[in-house]
C-alpha positions as CSV (number, residue, x, y, z in Angstrom):
1,M,0.0,0.0,0.0
2,A,1.2,3.5,-0.9
3,G,1.0,6.1,1.9
4,Q,0.5,5.7,5.6
5,R,-0.3,2.2,7.0
6,I,-3.1,1.8,9.5
7,D,-3.7,-1.1,11.9
8,I,-6.4,-3.7,11.5
9,M,-8.8,-2.0,13.9
10,D,-8.6,1.3,12.1
11,L,-9.0,-0.6,8.8
12,R,-12.3,-2.1,10.0
13,S,-13.4,1.4,11.3
14,L,-12.5,2.9,7.9
15,I,-14.6,0.2,6.1
16,T,-17.5,0.8,8.5
17,F,-17.4,4.6,8.0
18,K,-17.4,4.2,4.2
19,Q,-20.3,1.7,4.5
20,K,-22.2,4.4,6.3
21,G,-21.5,6.8,3.3
22,L,-19.0,9.2,4.9
23,S,-16.7,11.1,2.6
24,N,-12.9,10.2,2.5
25,R,-12.1,13.6,4.1
26,K,-14.5,13.0,7.0
27,V,-13.1,9.4,7.5
28,A,-9.5,10.8,7.6
29,D,-10.5,13.4,10.3
30,L,-12.2,10.7,12.4
31,L,-9.2,8.3,12.2
32,G,-6.6,11.0,12.4
33,V,-4.8,10.0,9.2
34,N,-3.9,11.7,6.0
35,R,-6.8,11.9,3.5
36,K,-4.5,10.4,0.7
37,T,-4.2,7.3,2.9
38,V,-8.0,6.9,3.0
39,D,-8.1,7.5,-0.8
40,S,-5.5,4.7,-1.4
41,Y,-7.5,2.2,0.7
42,V,-10.8,3.1,-1.0
43,R,-9.1,2.6,-4.5
44,R,-7.9,-0.8,-3.3
45,F,-11.5,-1.7,-2.2
46,R,-12.7,-0.8,-5.7
47,D,-10.0,-2.9,-7.4
48,L,-10.8,-5.9,-5.2
49,S,-14.4,-5.7,-6.5
50,L,-15.6,-6.5,-2.9
51,G,-18.4,-4.7,-1.2
52,Y,-17.9,-3.1,2.3
53,G,-20.1,-5.9,3.8
54,E,-17.9,-8.6,2.2
55,L,-14.7,-6.9,3.5
56,L,-16.1,-6.7,7.1
57,S,-17.0,-10.4,6.9
58,L,-13.4,-11.4,6.4
59,D,-11.4,-12.5,9.5
60,G,-8.5,-10.3,10.7
61,K,-5.8,-12.4,8.9
62,D,-7.5,-12.4,5.5
63,L,-8.3,-8.7,5.8
64,Q,-4.7,-7.9,6.7
65,E,-3.3,-9.9,3.8
66,L,-5.3,-8.0,1.3
67,F,-3.3,-4.9,2.3
68,T,0.1,-6.4,2.9
69,E,3.1,-4.5,1.4
70,T,5.0,-6.4,-1.3
71,G,8.4,-7.6,0.0
72,Q,10.7,-10.2,-1.4
73,T,8.7,-13.1,-0.1
74,E,5.5,-11.5,-1.4
75,K,7.2,-11.0,-4.8
76,E,8.2,-14.7,-5.0
77,R,4.7,-15.8,-3.9
78,Y,3.1,-13.6,-6.6
79,E,5.4,-14.8,-9.3
80,H,4.5,-18.4,-8.6
81,L,0.8,-17.5,-8.7
82,S,1.1,-15.5,-11.8
83,G,2.7,-18.5,-13.6
84,C,-0.5,-20.4,-12.8
85,F,-2.9,-17.8,-14.4
86,P,-2.9,-19.2,-18.0
87,H,-3.8,-22.6,-16.6
88,I,-6.5,-21.1,-14.3
89,D,-7.8,-19.1,-17.3
90,G,-8.1,-22.2,-19.4
91,E,-9.9,-24.1,-16.7
92,M,-12.3,-21.3,-16.1
93,K,-13.5,-21.7,-19.7
94,K,-14.7,-25.2,-18.8
95,P,-18.4,-25.6,-17.8
96,G,-18.9,-25.9,-14.0
97,C,-15.4,-24.7,-13.1
98,T,-15.2,-22.0,-10.3
99,L,-12.4,-20.0,-8.8
100,Q,-13.2,-21.6,-5.4
101,V,-12.4,-25.1,-6.8
102,L,-9.2,-23.8,-8.4
103,W,-8.1,-22.0,-5.2
104,K,-8.5,-25.2,-3.2
105,E,-6.3,-27.0,-5.8
106,Y,-3.8,-24.2,-5.6
107,I,-3.6,-24.0,-1.8
108,S,-3.3,-27.8,-1.4
109,Q,-0.1,-27.6,-3.5
110,N,1.0,-24.3,-1.9
111,P,0.0,-24.2,1.8
112,E,1.8,-20.8,2.2
113,G,0.0,-19.4,-0.8
114,Y,-2.6,-16.7,-1.0
115,K,-5.9,-16.9,0.8
116,Y,-9.0,-17.0,-1.3
117,S,-9.7,-13.2,-1.3
118,Q,-6.2,-12.3,-2.5
119,F,-6.1,-15.2,-4.9
120,T,-9.3,-14.0,-6.7
121,W,-8.2,-10.4,-6.6
122,H,-4.8,-11.1,-8.2
123,Y,-6.4,-13.3,-10.9
124,R,-9.0,-10.6,-11.8
125,Q,-6.3,-8.0,-12.0
126,W,-4.3,-10.2,-14.3
127,K,-7.4,-10.9,-16.3
128,K,-8.0,-7.2,-16.7
129,R,-4.5,-6.5,-18.0
130,N,-4.7,-9.4,-20.5
131,N,-8.1,-8.5,-21.6
132,A,-7.8,-4.8,-22.2
133,S,-10.4,-4.8,-25.0
134,G,-13.1,-5.8,-22.5
135,K,-14.2,-8.8,-24.6
136,L,-16.5,-11.3,-23.1
137,S,-15.3,-14.6,-21.6
138,H,-16.9,-17.7,-23.1
139,R,-17.4,-21.1,-21.7
140,A,-16.2,-24.1,-23.7
141,G,-19.0,-25.7,-25.8
142,E,-21.5,-23.1,-24.7
143,K,-22.2,-21.2,-27.9
144,L,-21.8,-21.1,-31.7
145,F,-22.0,-17.7,-33.3
146,V,-23.1,-17.7,-37.0
147,D,-23.6,-15.1,-39.6
148,F,-23.2,-14.4,-43.4
149,C,-20.3,-12.2,-44.6
150,G,-21.3,-8.9,-46.1
151,K,-19.2,-9.4,-49.2
152,K,-19.8,-12.2,-51.6
153,L,-17.5,-14.6,-53.5
154,H,-18.1,-15.7,-57.1
155,Y,-17.7,-18.5,-59.6
156,V,-18.0,-18.5,-63.4
157,D,-20.7,-20.4,-65.3
158,R,-18.7,-22.4,-68.0
159,R,-21.6,-22.3,-70.5
160,T,-22.4,-18.6,-70.4
161,G,-19.3,-17.0,-68.8
162,E,-21.6,-15.3,-66.3
163,Q,-20.2,-14.5,-62.9
164,I,-22.4,-16.1,-60.2
165,A,-22.3,-14.4,-56.8
166,V,-22.7,-16.6,-53.7
167,E,-23.1,-16.0,-50.0
168,V,-20.5,-17.0,-47.4
169,F,-21.5,-18.5,-44.1
170,V,-19.3,-18.2,-41.0
171,G,-19.6,-20.1,-37.8
172,V,-17.4,-19.4,-34.8
173,L,-17.0,-21.2,-31.4
174,P,-16.1,-18.1,-29.3
175,C,-14.1,-20.0,-26.6
176,S,-11.5,-21.4,-28.9
177,Q,-12.4,-19.2,-32.0
178,Y,-12.5,-22.3,-34.1
179,T,-14.1,-21.3,-37.4
180,Y,-16.2,-22.9,-40.1
181,I,-16.8,-21.3,-43.6
182,R,-19.0,-22.4,-46.5
183,A,-20.3,-20.8,-49.7
184,V,-23.9,-21.3,-50.6
185,P,-26.2,-19.9,-53.3
186,S,-28.3,-17.6,-51.0
187,Q,-29.2,-16.7,-47.4
188,K,-32.6,-18.5,-47.8
189,R,-33.8,-20.8,-45.1
190,E,-32.8,-24.0,-46.9
191,D,-29.2,-22.8,-47.5
192,F,-28.9,-21.4,-43.9
193,I,-30.0,-24.7,-42.3
194,S,-27.8,-26.7,-44.6
195,C,-24.8,-24.6,-43.5
196,L,-25.6,-25.3,-39.9
197,V,-25.9,-29.0,-40.5
198,Y,-22.5,-29.1,-42.3
199,C,-20.9,-26.9,-39.6
200,L,-22.0,-29.1,-36.7
201,G,-21.0,-32.2,-38.6
202,W,-17.6,-30.7,-39.3
203,M,-17.0,-29.7,-35.7
204,G,-18.2,-33.2,-34.5
205,G,-20.5,-31.9,-31.8
206,V,-23.3,-29.6,-30.8
207,P,-23.0,-26.5,-28.6
208,Y,-25.6,-25.7,-26.0
209,A,-26.8,-22.6,-28.0
210,V,-26.6,-21.3,-31.6
211,V,-26.5,-17.5,-31.8
212,P,-27.4,-16.1,-35.3
213,D,-27.9,-12.5,-36.3
214,N,-31.5,-11.6,-36.9
215,L,-31.6,-13.3,-40.3
216,K,-34.9,-13.7,-42.1
217,S,-34.0,-17.3,-42.6
218,A,-33.9,-17.7,-38.8
219,V,-36.2,-15.1,-37.3
220,D,-39.8,-14.3,-38.3
221,K,-40.0,-11.3,-36.0
222,A,-37.0,-9.6,-34.4
223,S,-37.1,-8.3,-30.9
224,K,-34.7,-7.2,-28.3
225,Y,-36.3,-9.4,-25.6
226,A,-38.3,-12.2,-27.3
227,P,-37.6,-12.8,-31.0
228,V,-40.0,-15.0,-32.8
229,L,-38.1,-17.9,-34.5
230,N,-39.5,-19.5,-37.7
231,K,-40.8,-23.1,-37.3
232,T,-38.0,-24.7,-39.4
233,F,-35.2,-23.1,-37.4
234,S,-37.0,-24.1,-34.2
235,D,-37.3,-27.7,-35.5
236,F,-33.6,-27.7,-36.2
237,G,-32.9,-26.7,-32.6
238,L,-35.1,-29.5,-31.3
239,H,-33.4,-32.1,-33.5
240,Y,-29.9,-31.1,-32.3
241,G,-31.0,-30.4,-28.7
242,C,-29.6,-26.9,-28.6
243,A,-31.0,-23.5,-27.6
244,L,-31.5,-20.8,-30.3
245,D,-30.6,-17.3,-29.1
246,P,-30.6,-14.6,-31.8
247,A,-28.4,-11.6,-31.1
248,R,-30.3,-8.5,-30.1
249,P,-31.0,-6.0,-32.9
250,Y,-28.7,-3.0,-32.9
251,S,-26.4,-4.6,-30.3
252,P,-23.1,-5.2,-32.1
253,Q,-21.4,-6.2,-28.9
254,D,-23.5,-9.4,-28.9
255,K,-21.8,-10.6,-32.1
256,S,-18.5,-8.7,-32.0
257,L,-16.4,-12.0,-32.2
258,V,-18.1,-13.3,-35.3
259,E,-17.8,-9.8,-37.0
260,R,-14.1,-9.8,-36.1
261,S,-13.8,-13.3,-37.6
262,V,-15.5,-12.1,-40.8
263,T,-12.8,-9.4,-41.1
264,L,-10.1,-12.0,-40.8
265,V,-11.9,-14.2,-43.4
266,Y,-11.7,-11.4,-45.9
267,Q,-7.9,-11.1,-45.3
268,R,-6.9,-14.8,-45.1
269,I,-9.5,-16.5,-47.4
270,Y,-11.1,-13.9,-49.7
271,Y,-7.9,-12.2,-50.7
272,P,-5.9,-15.3,-51.6
273,L,-8.8,-16.8,-53.5
274,G,-9.2,-13.5,-55.5
275,N,-6.5,-14.6,-57.9
276,H,-8.2,-17.8,-58.9
277,T,-11.2,-18.6,-61.1
278,F,-13.7,-21.3,-60.1
279,F,-16.2,-22.9,-62.4
280,S,-18.6,-24.3,-59.9
281,L,-19.8,-23.9,-56.3
282,E,-18.1,-27.2,-55.5
283,E,-14.8,-26.1,-56.7
284,L,-15.1,-22.9,-54.7
285,N,-15.9,-24.7,-51.5
286,A,-13.0,-27.1,-52.0
287,A,-10.6,-24.1,-52.2
288,I,-12.3,-22.5,-49.2
289,A,-11.8,-25.8,-47.2
290,E,-8.1,-25.8,-48.0
291,K,-7.7,-22.2,-46.8
292,L,-9.8,-22.9,-43.8
293,E,-7.3,-25.5,-42.6
294,E,-4.6,-22.9,-42.8
295,Y,-6.8,-20.3,-41.1
296,N,-7.5,-22.5,-38.1
297,D,-3.8,-23.4,-37.8
298,Y,-2.6,-19.8,-37.5
299,L,-0.9,-19.2,-34.2
300,L,-3.0,-16.7,-32.1
301,S,-1.3,-13.5,-31.0
302,H,-1.6,-14.2,-27.3
303,G,0.7,-17.2,-27.6
304,Q,-1.8,-19.9,-26.5
305,G,-1.6,-22.0,-29.7
306,S,-3.9,-22.0,-32.7
307,R,-7.7,-22.1,-33.0
308,R,-7.5,-25.8,-33.8
309,S,-5.3,-26.6,-30.8
310,Q,-7.5,-24.6,-28.5
311,F,-10.6,-26.4,-29.9
312,L,-9.0,-29.8,-29.4
313,D,-7.6,-29.0,-25.9
314,I,-10.4,-27.2,-24.2
315,E,-13.6,-27.2,-26.2
316,K,-14.3,-30.3,-28.2
317,E,-14.9,-32.5,-25.2
318,F,-17.6,-30.1,-23.9
319,L,-19.7,-30.2,-27.1
320,Q,-22.8,-32.4,-27.0
321,P,-22.8,-35.5,-29.2
322,L,-24.4,-35.2,-32.7
323,P,-27.8,-36.9,-33.0
324,K,-27.9,-40.3,-34.8
325,S,-29.6,-38.9,-37.9
326,I,-28.7,-35.9,-40.0
327,Y,-31.4,-33.2,-39.9
328,S,-33.6,-33.0,-43.0
329,I,-35.2,-29.6,-43.4
330,R,-38.8,-29.5,-42.4
331,Y,-41.5,-27.3,-44.0
332,Y,-44.9,-26.1,-42.7
333,K,-48.1,-25.3,-44.6
334,K,-51.8,-24.9,-43.7
335,A,-54.4,-26.8,-45.7
336,T,-58.1,-27.7,-45.5
337,V,-59.2,-31.4,-45.6
338,Q,-61.3,-31.8,-48.8
339,K,-64.5,-33.8,-49.3
340,S,-62.3,-36.6,-50.7
341,S,-60.6,-37.0,-47.3
342,H,-57.4,-35.7,-48.8
343,V,-55.3,-32.6,-48.4
344,Y,-53.4,-31.0,-51.3
345,L,-49.7,-30.3,-51.1
346,G,-49.1,-27.7,-53.8
347,E,-45.3,-28.0,-53.9
348,D,-45.4,-31.4,-55.5
349,K,-49.0,-31.3,-56.7
350,N,-50.0,-34.5,-54.7
351,Y,-52.9,-35.4,-52.5
352,Y,-52.5,-37.1,-49.1
353,S,-55.3,-38.8,-47.1
354,C,-56.3,-38.2,-43.5
355,P,-59.2,-39.6,-41.5
356,Y,-62.5,-38.6,-43.1
357,R,-63.9,-37.2,-39.8
358,Y,-61.6,-34.2,-40.3
359,M,-63.3,-33.1,-43.6
360,G,-63.5,-29.4,-43.7
361,K,-61.1,-28.9,-40.9
362,S,-58.0,-26.7,-41.1
363,V,-54.8,-28.8,-40.6
364,E,-51.1,-28.2,-40.8
365,L,-48.8,-30.1,-43.1
366,Q,-45.3,-30.8,-41.9
367,Y,-43.0,-32.3,-44.5
368,N,-39.5,-33.0,-45.5
369,R,-38.0,-34.7,-48.5
370,N,-39.0,-38.2,-47.1
371,T,-42.3,-37.8,-45.2
372,V,-45.5,-35.8,-45.1
373,E,-47.3,-35.6,-41.7
374,I,-50.7,-34.0,-41.1
375,F,-51.5,-32.3,-37.7
376,Y,-54.8,-31.1,-36.3
377,R,-54.4,-29.0,-33.2
378,Q,-50.9,-30.2,-32.5
379,E,-51.9,-33.9,-32.8
380,R,-50.6,-35.9,-35.7
381,I,-53.5,-37.5,-37.5
382,A,-51.7,-39.0,-40.5
383,S,-48.2,-39.8,-41.8
384,H,-47.2,-40.7,-45.4
385,K,-44.1,-41.4,-47.4
386,R,-43.7,-38.4,-49.7
387,A,-44.5,-39.2,-53.3
388,S,-41.8,-38.6,-55.9
389,R,-44.1,-38.1,-58.9
390,Q,-46.6,-35.3,-59.3
391,G,-50.4,-35.7,-59.5
392,Q,-50.6,-38.7,-57.2
393,Y,-53.3,-39.6,-54.6
394,I,-51.6,-41.2,-51.6
395,T,-54.3,-43.0,-49.6
396,I,-54.6,-45.1,-46.5
397,G,-57.7,-47.2,-46.5
398,E,-58.7,-46.6,-42.9
399,H,-58.9,-42.9,-43.7
400,M,-61.8,-43.4,-46.1
401,P,-65.5,-43.7,-45.2
402,S,-66.4,-47.3,-44.4
403,N,-67.8,-49.3,-47.3
404,H,-67.5,-46.2,-49.6
405,Q,-71.1,-45.2,-48.5
406,Y,-72.5,-41.8,-48.8
407,Y,-70.9,-38.9,-47.0
408,N,-72.4,-35.5,-47.3
409,D,-74.1,-35.5,-50.8
410,W,-71.4,-37.1,-52.9
411,S,-71.4,-40.8,-54.1
412,P,-70.9,-42.7,-57.4
413,E,-74.7,-42.7,-57.9
414,Y,-74.9,-39.0,-57.3
415,F,-72.4,-38.2,-60.1
416,D,-73.9,-40.8,-62.4
417,R,-77.3,-39.1,-62.2
418,R,-75.8,-35.7,-62.9
419,A,-73.6,-36.9,-65.8
420,Q,-76.6,-38.8,-67.4
421,K,-78.4,-35.4,-67.8
422,V,-75.4,-34.2,-69.9
423,G,-75.2,-37.2,-72.2
424,P,-74.0,-40.8,-72.6
425,N,-70.4,-39.9,-73.3
426,T,-70.1,-37.8,-70.2
427,Q,-71.9,-40.5,-68.1
428,E,-69.5,-43.1,-69.3
429,Y,-66.4,-41.0,-68.8
430,I,-67.3,-40.0,-65.2
431,G,-68.1,-43.6,-64.5
432,T,-64.7,-44.6,-65.8
433,L,-63.0,-41.9,-63.8
434,I,-64.6,-42.8,-60.5
435,G,-64.3,-46.5,-61.1
436,Q,-60.5,-46.5,-61.8
437,Y,-59.8,-45.7,-58.1
438,T,-59.8,-48.2,-55.3
439,Y,-61.5,-45.5,-53.2
440,P,-64.1,-43.7,-55.4
441,E,-63.9,-40.7,-53.1
442,I,-60.7,-39.8,-54.8
443,G,-62.5,-39.3,-58.1
444,Y,-65.4,-37.1,-56.7
445,K,-63.6,-33.8,-56.9
446,Q,-62.4,-34.4,-60.5
447,A,-66.0,-35.4,-61.4
448,Q,-67.3,-32.2,-59.9
449,G,-64.7,-30.3,-61.9
450,I,-65.7,-32.0,-65.1
451,L,-69.3,-31.1,-64.6
452,S,-68.4,-27.5,-63.9
453,F,-67.2,-27.2,-67.5
454,L,-70.9,-26.9,-68.4
455,K,-70.8,-23.3,-67.4
456,S,-67.9,-22.4,-69.6
457,Y,-68.3,-24.7,-72.6
458,G,-71.9,-25.9,-72.7
459,Q,-73.4,-29.4,-72.9
460,E,-72.6,-30.1,-76.5
461,R,-68.9,-29.4,-76.3
462,L,-68.5,-31.3,-73.0
463,E,-70.2,-34.4,-74.6
464,R,-67.8,-34.2,-77.6
465,A,-64.8,-33.7,-75.4
466,C,-65.8,-36.8,-73.3
467,K,-66.2,-38.8,-76.4
468,R,-62.7,-37.9,-77.6
469,A,-61.2,-38.5,-74.1
470,L,-62.7,-42.0,-73.9
471,G,-60.1,-43.2,-76.3
472,F,-57.3,-42.3,-73.9
473,E,-55.8,-44.8,-71.5
474,K,-56.7,-43.0,-68.2
475,A,-59.6,-40.7,-67.3
476,S,-58.8,-37.4,-65.6
477,Y,-60.0,-33.9,-65.2
478,H,-56.8,-32.4,-66.7
479,T,-57.3,-34.5,-69.9
480,L,-60.7,-32.9,-70.5
481,E,-59.4,-29.5,-69.6
482,R,-56.7,-29.7,-72.3
483,I,-59.1,-30.9,-74.9
484,L,-61.6,-28.1,-74.3
485,K,-58.9,-25.4,-73.9
486,N,-57.2,-26.4,-77.1
487,K,-60.6,-26.8,-78.9
488,M,-59.7,-30.4,-79.9
489,D,-63.4,-31.4,-79.3
490,L,-64.3,-29.3,-82.3
491,E,-62.1,-31.3,-84.6
492,E,-63.2,-34.5,-86.3
493,L,-62.1,-37.7,-84.6
494,P,-59.2,-39.4,-86.6
495,P,-60.3,-42.6,-88.4
496,A,-59.6,-45.8,-86.6
497,K,-56.2,-47.2,-87.7
498,D,-56.1,-50.2,-90.0
499,H,-53.9,-52.7,-88.3
500,L,-53.4,-54.8,-91.5
501,T,-49.8,-54.9,-92.7
502,P,-49.6,-52.9,-96.0
503,G,-48.4,-54.8,-99.0
504,H,-45.1,-54.1,-100.6
505,K,-42.6,-55.8,-102.9
506,N,-40.4,-57.2,-100.1
507,I,-43.2,-59.5,-98.7
508,R,-43.0,-63.0,-100.0
509,G,-46.0,-64.6,-101.5
510,S,-49.0,-63.2,-103.3
511,Y,-51.2,-60.4,-102.0
512,S,-54.3,-58.6,-103.3
């Protein structure tokens, strides 16, 4: 301590007076010491980051040691402790580690070492000196910061010579600064999720939280306190068992590390690749992967190894294990159950069945590249393998009305009566249409659509179109729609083909 020394009793009195809110000058007058002495003690209180109540709770020996002058013995003791700080700092990055645990380890090996209060004070002072920028400390395996670079990379289309701009995704584990980079066509939801899947697979584990910027592909509605995530991103978090915690809008300090990483990516990856021409996204990503290996092997300025060595030494073991299956992006759409007990998925133009009791109800379709699931009020009511071809009806028998009896006012007999009024060709065609399905309900909607052509084209044209369409292999609404739209019903039907083999000179034998 600089200035006049005071004994332990006066020290406790000084702390008590300051706790009561007295000024330094008043305390000095009461204790009969120089005001600068009181100033120096108060500064030390502030440096210790201990409240007056905490200081008064210390016993006399611990309190005295906090204000011991540095002699030769003290110097040697401090030098020994300071040599432990890098190890202590590394351990503090591990989840669950505390200074109390590390102090017990330290004092068991050094019985004459610092008491807990001085131990923590010296460590915090060292931490301040070695962390002058004020950056946040991060626990190993706790978070993954992700973002897209502001600047784009390019490749050249071989056929057209066009330069194609691509987005560049960056993922950073803040504790070790281990970094992943990938180029993708866009920042759309599909590309963003695919980058996350590749990133976690490349790192070999899952952090406890993923922290994106307020990307449209992740957040439906940004908020400083409660951002609304889109369902696909939320489903990704559930699959990998991690929290999703978007950075606050207009709070650059929340994502300063990833923005710093983006600057380094420009210097160490963009610039070297600027002298090369790539002819596909795959070629570009292969070159990025090579540069990324070098980037993660750069020695860090603080002398604690490279990003890769820090990741392997202190972070990898604290990542959660990857799930058994790779995430397949999931989509969500609203639909209404039709009278045919099916819902329509417009993306692949197919129909999927669900129990007939839900007819007219609003349901939610949740689907990925393999399956289509139907939910009503959060309960799954049907699940199907997704069809690969368009225009299919995917039906489960139990979903249809029992024995194909009437439901509402639709039945085979109902459509037969209506078609009979139009004409025999229409009656035959609609009968063929409904009859070609195992479950006639599937044909009802098409039959209704065919009869609705009466309003646009009239009875005569519909009869002619049905006559022409009867010659086709399969009956469907779209076949009749094309015939009427292209006015093929107004043309004469082509004559029936003669299947006799025409005579010519190369055929053996006589012919007439």
